[in-house]
VOGU-3710 file (C-alpha; in Angstrom, 3 decimals, decimal comma):
1> mikrkvvwla> 37,502/12,534/-42,407  38,927/10,158/-39,862  37,902/12,489/-36,931  34,374/12,813/-38,498  34,234/9,025/-38,432  35,485/8,649/-34,798  32,874/11,335/-33,760  30,269/9,669/-35,760  31,082/6,123/-34,265  31,012/7,592/-30,725
11> ltmvvvslsc> 27,702/9,199/-31,197  26,333/5,924/-32,519  27,712/4,174/-29,443  26,138/6,567/-27,107  22,817/6,324/-28,980  22,860/2,488/-28,874  23,938/2,447/-25,169  21,146/4,902/-24,452  18,573/2,803/-26,105  19,749/-0,452/-24,425
21> fllmvqheah> 19,460/1,458/-21,145  16,068/2,631/-21,798  14,913/-0,978/-23,072  16,351/-2,355/-19,799  14,365/0,166/-17,732  11,248/-0,579/-19,703  11,751/-4,353/-19,239  12,450/-3,721/-15,458  9,236/-1,704/-15,101  6,964/-4,420/-16,851
31> sglllsppse> 8,593/-7,550/-15,784  6,391/-10,408/-14,333  8,236/-9,842/-11,103  6,491/-6,644/-10,248  2,800/-5,429/-10,359  1,662/-2,311/-12,277  3,173/0,843/-10,951  0,742/3,420/-9,270  -1,295/5,512/-11,669  -3,827/8,330/-11,543
41> ltassreepl> -1,324/10,655/-9,842  -2,543/14,109/-8,950  -2,206/16,410/-11,951  -0,994/20,092/-12,044  0,131/22,475/-14,607  1,265/26,014/-15,065  -2,346/26,937/-15,714  -3,674/24,834/-12,832  -1,087/24,824/-10,163  -1,394/23,330/-6,525
51> syspmlswsk> -0,682/25,098/-3,180  2,575/25,215/-1,602  1,294/22,417/0,721  -0,404/20,367/-1,777  -2,273/16,961/-1,061  -0,909/14,473/-3,628  -2,734/11,213/-4,457  -2,502/8,118/-6,589  -4,302/4,847/-7,324  -4,791/2,685/-4,288
61> dteavyyeve> -2,829/-0,654/-4,259  -4,327/-3,301/-1,812  -1,145/-5,365/-2,308  1,020/-2,395/-0,766  1,773/-2,142/2,819  3,131/1,353/2,167  4,450/3,789/-0,408  7,663/5,515/-1,208  7,712/9,026/-2,962  10,712/10,753/-4,607
71> ffaskpllls> 10,899/14,413/-5,704  13,169/15,998/-8,303  14,003/19,481/-9,094  14,311/18,592/-12,869  13,733/15,591/-15,031  16,747/13,248/-14,677  18,304/12,218/-17,949  18,375/8,590/-16,960  15,931/7,241/-14,465  15,386/3,446/-13,589
81> atsdseaaif> 11,765/2,435/-12,711  12,995/-0,121/-10,327  15,783/1,754/-8,304  16,034/4,796/-5,889  17,552/7,720/-7,748  20,592/9,817/-6,355  18,945/12,763/-8,365  16,147/12,986/-5,907  16,254/15,888/-3,582  13,764/14,458/-1,209
91> rsyaifqnhy> 12,485/10,965/-0,481  9,671/9,914/1,829  9,215/6,322/3,149  6,484/4,592/5,051  3,382/6,591/3,716  0,602/4,296/4,708  -2,179/5,604/2,607  -2,177/6,644/-1,178  -2,184/10,275/-0,197  0,702/12,505/0,923
101> npplrqfaag> 1,123/16,211/2,060  4,836/16,767/1,355  6,673/19,545/3,178  7,668/21,484/0,228  8,741/24,466/2,089  11,394/22,342/3,934  13,137/20,873/0,754  12,202/22,903/-2,250  11,318/26,425/-0,953  13,524/27,971/-3,873
111> ylgkeplywr> 11,308/26,315/-6,561  7,778/27,045/-5,164  5,898/29,273/-7,511  8,726/29,358/-10,109  9,499/26,062/-11,572  7,878/22,816/-11,599  9,093/20,055/-9,406  8,724/16,457/-10,381  7,516/13,424/-8,173  6,897/9,495/-8,576
121> vravdfngnp> 5,638/6,899/-6,206  6,024/3,005/-5,789  4,416/0,533/-3,504  6,458/-1,441/-0,880  5,713/-4,731/0,932  5,983/-5,428/4,603  9,772/-6,244/4,373  10,675/-3,128/2,607  11,028/-4,619/-0,903  9,328/-2,846/-3,817
131> ctpfselael> 6,277/-4,665/-5,116  5,829/-2,276/-8,158  8,026/-0,156/-10,177  7,989/3,568/-9,715  5,312/5,553/-11,379  5,997/7,748/-14,293  7,147/11,308/-13,426  4,408/13,622/-12,656  4,866/17,454/-12,771  4,219/19,494/-9,649
141> wtsaevaplq> 3,479/23,192/-10,260  2,727/25,420/-7,307  1,283/28,883/-6,589  1,082/31,265/-3,750  -2,379/32,152/-4,952  -3,750/28,662/-4,200  -4,895/28,231/-0,823  -3,445/25,099/1,116  -5,795/22,717/3,011  -6,913/24,334/6,252
151> apvpltdynn> -8,150/21,147/7,779  -7,799/17,417/7,539  -10,091/15,618/5,083  -12,117/12,804/6,272  -11,826/9,454/4,164  -14,351/7,226/5,606  -17,440/6,597/3,545  -19,822/4,660/5,669  -23,396/3,891/4,718  -22,415/3,039/1,182
161> gngsvllypv> -22,988/-0,511/0,144  -22,566/-3,761/1,842  -20,340/-4,058/5,000  -20,193/-0,115/5,500  -22,283/0,074/8,690  -20,086/-0,539/11,697  -21,054/-0,542/15,352  -17,454/0,334/16,152  -16,420/2,796/13,505  -12,801/3,590/12,529
171> yhwlplsevt> -12,250/7,258/11,556  -9,562/7,892/8,875  -8,419/11,215/7,272  -5,803/12,861/5,280  -2,886/13,873/7,435  -1,215/17,274/7,116  2,458/17,755/7,318  2,204/20,805/9,664  0,498/18,624/12,445  3,094/17,809/14,985
181> ggyeveiyag> 1,021/16,909/18,126  -1,611/14,395/16,662  -5,332/14,880/16,204  -8,564/15,580/18,096  -11,599/13,985/16,908  -15,292/14,835/18,108  -18,303/12,633/17,671  -21,813/14,093/17,502  -25,450/13,221/17,421  -26,609/15,632/14,751
191> npakpeeaql> -24,445/17,865/12,593  -22,143/20,031/14,449  -22,379/22,507/11,404  -25,899/23,313/13,054  -24,688/23,572/16,763  -28,383/24,248/17,990  -29,171/20,696/16,680  -25,952/18,685/17,553  -24,919/17,082/20,716  -21,347/16,363/21,577
201> ldtlrsdvae> -21,020/12,749/22,508  -17,259/12,206/22,938  -13,892/13,650/22,312  -10,975/11,302/21,327  -7,252/11,780/20,474  -5,021/10,064/18,089  -1,329/10,351/17,220  -1,909/9,121/13,442  -4,475/9,841/10,914  -6,669/6,969/11,967
211> lydpnprysd> -8,741/6,145/15,134  -10,393/2,994/16,146  -13,490/4,104/18,144  -13,315/2,087/21,533  -17,032/2,649/22,100  -20,275/1,403/20,281  -21,741/4,187/18,321  -25,448/3,784/17,599  -28,448/6,207/17,633  -31,678/6,627/15,746
221> rdlywrvrgl> -30,278/10,104/14,959  -27,591/10,576/12,297  -24,013/10,628/13,874  -21,227/12,884/12,676  -17,490/12,995/13,342  -14,932/15,711/12,601  -10,987/16,137/13,108  -8,478/18,879/13,598  -4,688/18,850/14,005  -2,804/19,833/17,041
231> dqegeavtqw> 0,827/21,012/17,703  2,959/19,481/20,570  1,407/21,644/23,084  -2,180/20,240/22,179  -3,021/23,545/20,781  -5,143/23,497/17,370  -2,973/24,309/14,306  -5,860/23,516/11,764  -9,487/24,161/11,460  -11,996/21,436/12,042
241> sqpsrfrtap> -12,610/19,207/9,096  -16,020/19,160/7,328  -18,230/16,946/9,567  -18,625/13,407/8,140  -21,901/11,583/8,444  -22,716/7,976/9,585  -25,774/6,193/10,503  -25,975/2,985/12,692  -29,517/2,910/13,762  -31,526/0,238/15,472
251> sddwqvavlg> -34,673/1,707/14,036  -33,421/0,654/10,462  -34,642/-2,815/11,267  -31,569/-4,811/10,562  -32,617/-8,531/9,924  -29,056/-9,839/9,926  -26,056/-8,856/12,068  -22,576/-10,213/12,292  -20,747/-10,759/15,694  -16,978/-11,402/16,126
261> dsishggghy> -13,501/-10,161/16,266  -11,165/-8,205/13,756  -11,528/-11,072/11,205  -15,166/-9,821/10,801  -14,502/-6,147/11,921  -12,348/-5,705/8,794  -8,849/-4,771/7,618  -5,705/-6,705/6,704  -2,343/-6,543/4,877  -0,998/-4,684/8,001
271> sygpedfefs> -1,967/-1,244/7,029  -5,647/-1,386/6,129  -8,337/-1,031/8,667  -12,149/-1,738/8,832  -12,797/1,465/6,910  -11,222/0,008/3,940  -14,296/-2,146/2,822  -12,359/-4,195/0,361  -10,985/-5,835/3,475  -14,321/-6,800/4,874
281> wlrslgfaai> -16,061/-10,251/3,897  -19,270/-8,558/4,416  -18,706/-6,500/1,245  -19,352/-9,729/-0,768  -22,585/-10,805/0,842  -25,608/-11,086/-1,260  -27,780/-9,478/1,472  -27,594/-6,476/3,817  -25,977/-7,147/7,247  -24,731/-4,661/10,116
291> nlsesgdtvq> -21,496/-5,282/11,537  -21,247/-5,577/15,301  -17,726/-6,990/15,416  -14,960/-5,425/17,268  -11,206/-5,820/16,674  -9,205/-7,573/19,346  -12,049/-9,676/20,852  -11,357/-12,936/22,563  -14,453/-15,166/22,702  -15,081/-14,025/26,372
301> mtlsrferdv> -15,054/-10,366/25,210  -17,507/-11,076/22,449  -19,783/-12,820/25,049  -19,554/-10,093/27,630  -20,842/-7,397/25,121  -23,720/-9,504/23,754  -26,536/-7,617/25,743  -24,956/-4,143/25,173  -24,054/-4,658/21,292  -26,526/-7,031/20,018
311> lpfhpqylli> -29,994/-6,570/21,812  -30,516/-2,922/20,782  -30,665/-4,066/17,143  -32,520/-7,365/17,836  -31,586/-8,883/14,389  -33,611/-11,812/13,310  -30,303/-13,770/12,309  -26,995/-13,352/14,029  -23,796/-14,705/12,337  -21,166/-15,420/14,910
321> ltgsnslrag> -17,402/-15,788/14,217  -15,008/-15,522/17,270  -12,638/-17,535/19,145  -9,561/-17,276/17,051  -7,521/-15,024/19,164  -8,509/-17,033/22,314  -7,335/-20,366/20,837  -4,094/-19,128/19,299  -3,191/-17,620/22,744  -3,840/-21,043/24,306
331> eepdvviscl> -7,450/-20,937/25,728  -9,058/-24,397/25,973  -11,438/-25,477/23,186  -14,004/-26,486/25,631  -13,910/-22,706/27,128  -14,626/-21,398/23,516  -17,462/-23,959/22,930  -18,921/-22,933/26,182  -18,979/-19,385/25,211  -20,434/-20,109/21,877
341> qemqrrcreh> -23,148/-22,088/23,435  -23,887/-19,346/25,759  -24,254/-16,804/22,843  -26,554/-19,433/21,188  -28,681/-19,682/24,334  -28,961/-15,816/24,686  -29,909/-15,492/21,039  -32,680/-17,987/21,396  -33,820/-16,332/24,904  -34,233/-13,166/22,920
351> girpilltlp> -35,919/-14,436/19,699  -32,584/-14,318/17,529  -31,724/-17,179/15,361  -27,819/-17,956/15,706  -25,753/-19,228/12,958  -22,086/-20,094/13,862  -19,205/-19,789/11,315  -16,131/-22,073/11,459  -12,858/-20,480/12,282  -10,335/-20,156/9,348
361> ainpdniqhv> -6,844/-21,452/9,725  -4,039/-19,146/10,663  -0,333/-19,045/9,874  1,800/-18,731/13,103  5,023/-17,918/11,284  3,368/-15,006/9,521  1,647/-13,831/12,762  5,194/-13,869/14,491  6,783/-11,889/11,555  4,228/-9,335/11,466
371> fkeetvpdwy> 2,892/-8,911/14,971  5,618/-10,409/17,012  3,061/-12,686/18,775  3,524/-16,157/19,662  1,090/-18,892/18,835  0,574/-21,980/20,911  2,212/-25,089/19,168  -0,943/-27,295/19,076  -3,198/-24,427/17,666  -4,405/-26,579/14,790
381> nrfarvnsfi> -5,859/-29,245/17,141  -7,567/-26,595/19,294  -9,174/-24,916/16,155  -10,210/-28,306/14,807  -11,871/-29,281/18,090  -13,972/-26,118/18,113  -14,711/-26,326/14,447  -15,776/-29,919/14,926  -18,389/-28,510/17,391  -19,576/-25,810/15,113
391> rtqvhidvaa> -20,281/-28,165/12,323  -22,826/-30,044/14,482  -24,747/-26,696/14,930  -26,515/-24,459/12,476  -23,488/-23,136/10,822  -21,728/-21,860/7,682  -18,318/-23,422/6,942  -16,119/-20,440/6,048  -12,951/-22,311/6,922  -13,552/-24,869/3,945
401> afecpervlp> -13,301/-21,927/1,447  -9,495/-21,839/2,104  -7,165/-24,452/0,502  -4,640/-25,227/3,283  -2,484/-28,110/1,964  0,014/-27,763/4,920  -2,871/-26,912/7,539  -1,580/-23,467/7,728  -3,269/-20,480/6,105  -1,144/-19,688/2,802
411> tvyamdglhp> 0,264/-16,218/2,565  -1,549/-15,713/-0,438  -4,841/-15,338/1,302  -3,503/-13,461/4,479  -0,026/-11,677/4,597  -0,156/-11,388/8,471  -1,196/-15,002/8,867  -4,491/-13,913/10,702  -6,610/-11,430/8,710  -7,592/-12,571/5,284
421> dvmgkrlmgr> -6,768/-9,985/2,710  -9,055/-9,048/-0,158  -9,009/-12,257/-1,990  -9,537/-14,192/1,360  -12,258/-11,859/2,532  -14,117/-12,340/-0,951  -13,984/-15,990/-0,551  -15,472/-15,778/2,909  -18,169/-13,486/1,808  -18,997/-15,662/-1,182
431> avsaawpkak> -19,105/-18,770/0,919  -21,574/-17,139/3,352  -23,668/-16,155/0,527  -23,683/-19,490/-1,299  -24,584/-21,205/1,987  -27,151/-18,512/3,097  -30,416/-19,988/1,949  -29,699/-23,449/3,452  -28,382/-21,970/6,853  -31,189/-19,553/7,091
441> aqadkewekh> -33,754/-22,375/6,591  -31,889/-24,546/9,209  -31,880/-21,672/11,696  -35,523/-21,179/11,232  -36,291/-24,873/11,622  -33,997/-24,840/14,810  -35,750/-21,793/16,163  -39,239/-23,359/15,660  -38,122/-26,551/17,463  -36,712/-24,581/20,462
451> hvrenp> -39,818/-22,301/20,499  -42,108/-25,436/20,655  -40,115/-27,083/23,291  -40,221/-23,887/25,382  -43,845/-23,031/24,729  -45,773/-26,355/24,323
//
């Protein structure tokens, strides 16, 4: 009897301890310190398995900089949602998109086609700290009868809503683990699936699954791009992807265009680019606009490409936001103002109504932390001098959309201190939309005044 009581007591203690542990894990996973874990993980089952080289995906988290994925040979008995597990047979860090092609043959060859693996994922911030718990475990069934991907899969979705027409496109695709020598991208006028109708315009290379096109791409024909993977000798190891269409056509009669640097080109939060349209302030506009911006522009660079990039589209209104890169690097405000004035002059010369946008504040400490770039100590006075000039012109005050109690751009608006993130871009787009009727009327009035003066 005493032995039975001892056994019963021991079992009770185990159950209580296990319950407490599970409650602790549940509390960790849903505490206010962390965001919701990734969801919508790729599903598989014994009846519907994936290939031996599957493409796994999960919900996109715009607060993440990258993701961490763990794989298991079996379900661990105890698994914390907030800690790495020693039971994992493979772990991959620094996955910079919400897709992953794991090299299963390298770490789980003995399980393929026989037993399920298990996997989970969590989001990580720039400093390597988790910003979500791990997701629930997902089963990963595989079969040799399911063909693996034979080519990268394009991810860009241009010409689909506000802000999705870029003069300088960024090509983005699902990377494949077998690719060791980078990728080759071809750009065509016309669909390369119909060789008799297509014209090869350019061939570019990239070491990663993303490519900023260094050239403006526009044509009254539909444009296409495709990508394939290479080995270390530069030979193709995949097929070409399906051609992906985009259209940037002057004949589409764009009434409004945006000219500027990366703040307008798009992207933010370190790992998101202009193809991630959540990070474009043009997405929140209440009217259509073509994006003629290019990442990395100084004010002189923006000015130098005016004829090449603006005049083919001949918009009626041109929103201009440039100068941040110049000023933070030490350029004199008068130089920036002079370049803006020259852009205004060229606009009027060609029948375009210019509307200047004020420069949002920056955060030098965050810029240094993320990009390892210095900012001149008197940046604020330089920005203020240029913004004072802009506010005397036909303008929209996007800088006023940000509350900056300490004069610097708060991290909540821009993790990297320069490019507003999703919330910041929405503030900018909504500010432009709200001010648009008044700014448009002022631009029309200004144009009429100059037109009368030059043509009495």
